[in-house]
C-alpha positions in Angstrom: 0.2 0.3 0.1 1.4 3.2 -1.3 -1.0 5.9 1.4 1.2 7.3 3.8 0.6 6.1 8.0 -1.4 9.2 8.5 -3.8 8.8 5.8 -4.0 4.2 7.1 -7.1 3.9 9.7 -7.3 0.5 10.9 -9.7 -1.4 12.9 -9.6 -3.1 16.0 -11.3 -5.3 17.4 -11.9 -5.0 21.3 -13.0 -8.0 23.5 -13.9 -8.3 27.3 -16.2 -8.8 28.9 -19.6 -7.1 29.6 -20.8 -6.0 32.7 -17.9 -5.7 34.8 -15.8 -3.7 32.8 -17.4 -0.7 31.0 -15.2 2.3 31.9 -12.1 -0.2 30.9 -13.4 -0.5 27.6 -14.5 3.3 27.4 -10.9 4.3 28.2 -10.0 1.8 25.5 -12.5 3.1 22.4 -11.2 6.4 23.2 -7.7 5.8 22.8 -8.3 3.7 19.9 -10.3 6.7 18.1 -8.0 9.4 19.3 -5.1 6.9 17.9 -7.7 7.5 14.3 -8.9 3.9 14.5 -12.2 2.2 13.7 -13.1 0.2 17.3 -15.4 -2.6 16.9 -16.2 -6.0 18.9 -19.1 -7.5 20.7 -18.9 -5.9 23.6 -21.3 -3.3 21.4 -23.4 -6.4 21.4 -24.0 -7.6 25.2 -26.4 -10.3 24.8 -23.9 -12.7 23.5 -25.0 -16.3 21.5 -23.9 -18.7 19.4 -25.2 -17.0 16.2 -24.3 -13.9 16.9 -20.9 -15.1 17.5 -21.2 -16.0 13.3 -21.0 -12.3 13.0 -18.6 -11.7 15.4 -16.0 -13.9 13.6 -17.0 -11.8 10.6 -15.8 -8.7 12.4 -12.4 -10.4 13.7 -11.8 -10.8 9.8 -12.0 -7.8 8.3 -10.2 -6.1 11.8 -6.5 -5.6 10.9 -5.6 -6.0 15.1 -7.4 -7.6 18.2 -7.5 -5.7 21.3 -8.5 -8.2 24.7 -8.8 -7.1 28.7 -8.9 -9.0 31.2 -9.7 -8.9 34.7 -11.7 -10.9 37.2 -15.1 -12.2 35.4 -14.3 -15.4 32.4 -17.6 -14.3 30.9 -20.8 -15.8 29.6 -20.8 -19.5 28.2 -21.3 -20.7 24.9 -22.8 -24.2 24.7 -19.5 -25.6 25.0 -19.2 -24.3 28.1 -16.3 -21.8 26.7 -16.9 -18.2 26.6 -17.3 -16.1 24.4 -14.4 -13.8 25.4 -12.4 -16.9 25.2 -13.8 -17.7 21.7 -13.0 -14.6 20.4 -9.5 -15.3 21.7 -9.0 -18.0 19.8 -10.6 -17.5 16.5 -8.2 -13.9 16.2 -5.2 -16.1 16.8 -6.3 -18.7 14.5 -6.8 -16.2 11.8 -3.3 -14.5 12.5 -4.1 -11.3 13.8 -1.6 -9.1 16.0 -2.6 -9.8 19.6 -2.6 -7.4 22.2 -3.1 -8.3 25.9 -4.3 -5.5 28.7 -4.5 -7.9 32.1 -5.3 -6.0 35.6 -2.0 -6.1 37.0 -4.0 -7.5 40.7 -6.9 -9.4 40.4 -6.9 -9.7 44.3 -7.9 -5.9 44.4 -11.0 -6.7 43.1 -14.6 -6.3 43.7 -16.9 -9.2 44.2 -18.8 -8.1 42.0 -16.5 -7.6 39.7 -14.3 -11.1 40.3 -15.5 -15.1 39.6 -17.6 -16.0 42.5 -17.4 -19.8 41.3 -15.2 -22.2 41.5 -14.9 -23.3 38.3 -15.1 -20.3 36.8 -11.9 -19.5 38.9 -10.4 -21.8 37.9 -11.2 -21.3 34.0 -10.2 -18.0 34.0 -6.2 -18.8 35.3 -6.0 -20.8 32.3 -7.5 -18.3 30.0 -5.2 -16.0 31.4 -2.2 -17.9 31.2 -3.2 -18.8 27.4 -3.7 -14.6 27.3 -0.1 -14.1 28.1 2.1 -16.0 25.4 0.4 -12.8 23.0 3.5 -11.0 22.0 2.4 -7.7 23.4 0.8 -8.3 26.9 0.7 -5.6 29.2 -0.9 -5.4 33.3 -2.7 -2.1 34.6 -4.4 -0.8 37.2 -6.3 1.5 36.8 -8.7 2.5 33.6 -6.9 5.7 32.7 -2.9 3.6 32.7 -5.0 1.7 30.4 -5.7 4.6 28.4 -2.5 5.0 28.3 -1.0 1.6 27.6 -3.1 1.2 24.6 -2.3 4.8 23.0 0.7 3.7 23.6 1.1 -0.1 22.0 -1.4 1.3 18.9 1.3 3.6 17.7 4.0 1.5 18.0 1.9 -1.5 16.1 0.8 0.8 13.4 4.4 1.8 13.0 6.5 -1.6 13.4 3.6 -4.0 12.0 1.5 -2.0 9.4 -1.5 -3.8 8.3 -3.3 -3.6 5.0 -6.5 -0.9 6.7 -8.4 1.9 4.7 -7.6 5.0 3.2 -10.2 7.2 2.7 -11.5 7.6 -1.1 -10.5 11.0 -1.3 -6.8 10.8 0.2 -6.4 7.3 -2.3 -3.4 8.6 -4.8 -4.0 8.7 -8.1 -1.1 6.0 -9.1 -3.1 4.0 -6.5 -6.2 4.0 -8.8 -4.2 3.9 -11.9 -2.5 0.7 -10.5 -5.7 -1.0 -9.5 -7.1 -0.5 -13.0 -4.5 -1.7 -14.7 -4.7 -4.0 -12.8 -8.7 -5.7 -13.3 -7.3 -4.7 -17.0 -5.2 -7.5 -16.5 -7.4 -10.0 -14.9 -10.2 -9.7 -17.8 -7.2 -10.3 -20.6 -6.1 -13.1 -18.6 -9.9 -15.0 -18.3 -10.2 -13.9 -21.8 -6.9 -15.6 -22.7 -8.0 -18.6 -20.6 -11.3 -19.2 -21.9 -9.7 -19.3 -25.7 -7.3 -21.5 -24.4 -9.9 -24.1 -22.9 -12.0 -23.5 -26.0 -9.0 -25.0 -28.6 -7.8 -27.3 -25.8 -12.0 -28.8 -26.1 -11.8 -28.5 -30.1 -8.6 -30.6 -30.3 -9.4 -33.1 -27.1 -12.8 -34.1 -29.6 -10.3 -35.1 -32.3 -8.4 -37.7 -30.4 -10.6 -40.8 -30.0 -12.4 -41.6 -26.8 -15.2 -43.8 -25.1 -16.6 -46.6 -27.0 -13.9 -45.5 -30.1 -12.2 -49.2 -30.8 -8.7 -48.8 -30.8 -6.3 -51.7 -31.9 -2.6 -52.1 -30.0 -0.3 -54.1 -31.8 1.4 -57.0 -29.6 5.0 -58.4 -30.0 4.0 -61.8 -29.5 7.5 -63.4 -30.2 8.3 -61.4 -27.3 5.8 -62.4 -25.3 6.0 -66.2 -26.0 9.5 -65.9 -25.2 9.0 -64.2 -21.4 6.6 -66.8 -20.8 8.8 -69.1 -21.4 11.0 -68.1 -18.3 8.2 -68.2 -16.3 6.6 -71.0 -14.4 3.8 -71.9 -17.2 3.2 -74.9 -18.8 5.1 -75.8 -21.6 2.8 -77.6 -23.4 0.7 -74.6 -23.6 0.1 -72.9 -27.1 1.2 -69.7 -28.0 -1.8 -67.8 -30.4 0.4 -66.2 -32.8 -3.1 -65.3 -34.8 -3.6 -62.7 -32.7 -1.6 -59.9 -33.2 -3.3 -56.8 -31.5 -5.1 -55.9 -28.7 -8.5 -54.9 -29.7 -10.2 -52.9 -27.4 -12.0 -49.3 -26.8 -11.0 -46.4 -24.8 -13.5 -47.2 -21.8 -12.9 -50.2 -21.6 -8.6 -49.4 -20.9 -9.8 -46.7 -18.5 -12.2 -49.4 -16.3 -9.6 -52.4 -17.1 -6.6 -50.1 -15.5 -8.4 -48.9 -12.9 -10.8 -51.6 -12.0 -10.7 -51.2 -8.1 -11.6 -47.8 -7.6 -8.3 -46.9 -6.9 -7.1 -43.0 -9.0 -3.4 -44.4 -8.7 -2.1 -46.5 -10.8 1.9 -47.3 -10.9 3.6 -46.8 -14.1 4.9 -50.6 -14.1 1.8 -51.7 -13.6 0.3 -51.3 -16.6 1.6 -53.6 -19.0 0.5 -56.3 -16.2 -3.0 -55.0 -16.4 -2.8 -54.9 -20.3 -2.1 -58.9 -20.1 -4.9 -59.6 -18.1 -7.1 -58.0 -20.7 -5.8 -59.1 -23.5 -5.7 -63.2 -22.1 -9.5 -62.3 -21.9 -9.5 -61.3 -25.7 -8.5 -65.1 -26.5 -11.2 -66.6 -28.7 -10.2 -70.5 -28.0 -12.1 -71.2 -24.3 -10.1 -74.1 -22.9 -6.4 -71.4 -24.5 -8.3 -68.5 -22.6 -8.4 -69.8 -19.2 -4.8 -70.6 -18.8 -3.7 -67.5 -20.1 -6.4 -66.0 -17.7 -4.8 -67.5 -14.5 -1.0 -66.8 -15.9 -2.0 -62.8 -16.0 -3.9 -63.0 -13.0 -1.5 -64.7 -11.3 1.2 -61.9 -12.8 -1.1 -59.0 -11.4 0.4 -60.1 -7.8 3.5 -62.3 -8.2 5.0 -59.5 -11.1 7.4 -62.4 -11.9 6.9 -62.4 -16.3 8.6 -59.6 -18.5 6.2 -58.0 -20.0 8.0 -55.8 -22.4 6.1 -56.7 -25.7 3.4 -54.3 -24.4 5.1 -51.5 -23.7 4.7 -49.6 -27.2 1.0 -50.3 -26.1 1.6 -48.8 -23.4 3.5 -45.4 -24.3 0.3 -44.7 -27.1 -2.5 -45.6 -24.2 -0.2 -42.8 -21.5 -0.3 -40.3 -24.6 -4.1 -40.8 -25.5 -5.1 -40.6 -22.0 -3.0 -37.4 -21.1 -4.4 -36.0 -24.3 -7.6 -36.6 -23.8 -7.2 -34.8 -19.8 -7.6 -38.4 -18.3 -4.7 -38.8 -16.3 -1.6 -36.9 -15.2 1.9 -38.6 -14.2 3.3 -38.3 -10.4 5.6 -39.4 -8.5 6.0 -40.9 -5.1 8.1 -41.3 -2.4 8.5 -45.2 -1.0 9.9 -47.1 1.6 11.7 -51.0 0.5 13.2 -53.1 3.1 15.9 -56.1 1.7 14.4 -59.6 3.3 15.9 -62.8 3.9 17.0 -64.6 0.4 15.2 -68.0 1.9 11.6 -66.1 1.8 11.7 -65.8 -1.5 12.5 -64.1 -5.0 11.4 -61.2 -4.6 13.3 -59.8 -1.3 11.5 -56.8 -1.4 8.8 -56.0 1.1 7.0 -51.8 0.6 6.8 -50.5 3.7 4.4 -47.1 3.1 2.8 -46.1 0.4 3.0 -41.8 -0.4 5.0 -39.3 1.5 4.7 -40.2 5.4 1.9 -43.0 5.3 3.8 -45.1 7.3 7.5 -44.4 9.3 10.7 -46.0 7.8 12.5 -48.5 9.6 16.6 -47.3 10.2 17.7 -49.7 7.4 14.8 -49.3 4.6 15.5 -47.9 2.0 13.8 -44.9 0.1 12.5 -45.5 -3.8 10.8 -43.0 -5.7 7.6 -44.4 -8.4 6.5 -43.4 -11.1 2.1 -43.0 -11.3 -0.4 -42.6 -13.3 -3.2 -40.6 -11.4 -6.4 -40.4 -12.5 -7.0 -36.0 -12.8 -10.6 -34.9 -11.9 -12.1 -35.3 -15.8 -10.4 -38.8 -15.4 -12.6 -39.5 -12.1 -15.2 -38.1 -13.7 -15.2 -40.3 -17.1 -14.2 -43.7 -15.2 -17.8 -43.3 -12.8 -19.8 -42.5 -16.2 -18.1 -46.1 -17.2 -18.7 -48.3 -14.2 -21.2 -45.7 -12.1 -24.3 -47.1 -11.5 -26.4 -45.3 -14.1 -30.8 -45.2 -13.3 -32.9 -47.7 -14.5 -36.0 -45.9 -16.8 -38.9 -46.4 -15.6 -41.5 -48.1 -16.7 
């Protein structure tokens, strides 16, 4: 903000109990007005209730500083047993407002009418007071006049060393400021127009791509697939259907096959295994299809087969789905733990998926995993494919 210190007007929210601090509040309001600031606060609305507290929160949001006075009363309680004064304080802290706390120096000298009578109220007041003492600005006063003097000094200091946005009277606004605002508004309009045009261009480009029920035929390297199967734990008598050289499907079926369990995350290394599983289900011969299906199903968990034969199909699918805005590639941090050789051939046990999901053991090894993540558009498309559809009424 380019306005000078004298031009800026700040809003100060004043929080306190009501019946016991009339004189103190009056002095504080005078100090705020003399500081050329605007006072506001719940003390201006004596009837405290939960519905009104929602309005109070808006007042705190619009205020630049939060000032609280604490003496011998805890204040009216909300339904949760916490006083409205303390709720205001907690909300201001949560919103990051500068806190100015003014506490009575010697509560024992207060009259009975200005003090908590019940033991429970005294305990809550003590806890609240200790909480307020942790504020950045804490002052102790003995009488209303001393309080006013301390508030004047504290506000003057805060306005200089910790200035906030504040308000500038329209007549004092600089011409340069108004021009800057006007230029920024014009830039926003221009950017919104460009964004709309880019979305329109993307939509037109996307419309030219195959999608939905459009058929697609992905070439499979059957020689490489046969070589991979011969190395696995498969029957040597199982026939390789050499007459099948393509995975014939459509884009909706592919999306469903890659994300069958409702998850929006798919490890890039698992794509070939899911494609092999889909491929096995499309073999025409029933007996052969059953054999291949069992191998593909087992490989989803054992990861024993090298499915390089599906790599080219995987790349085409990635380009298509990213072009359609259905997926995006991300990197996840995970951990793996070496296991004894006699446990199995895998040698790796995942300890955690995602950042901070599980605490890694001291001997675990951090790894980075490439993941295909469904976008919001991809989630919507998958819901249209596999979600529950409305039935036409008779």
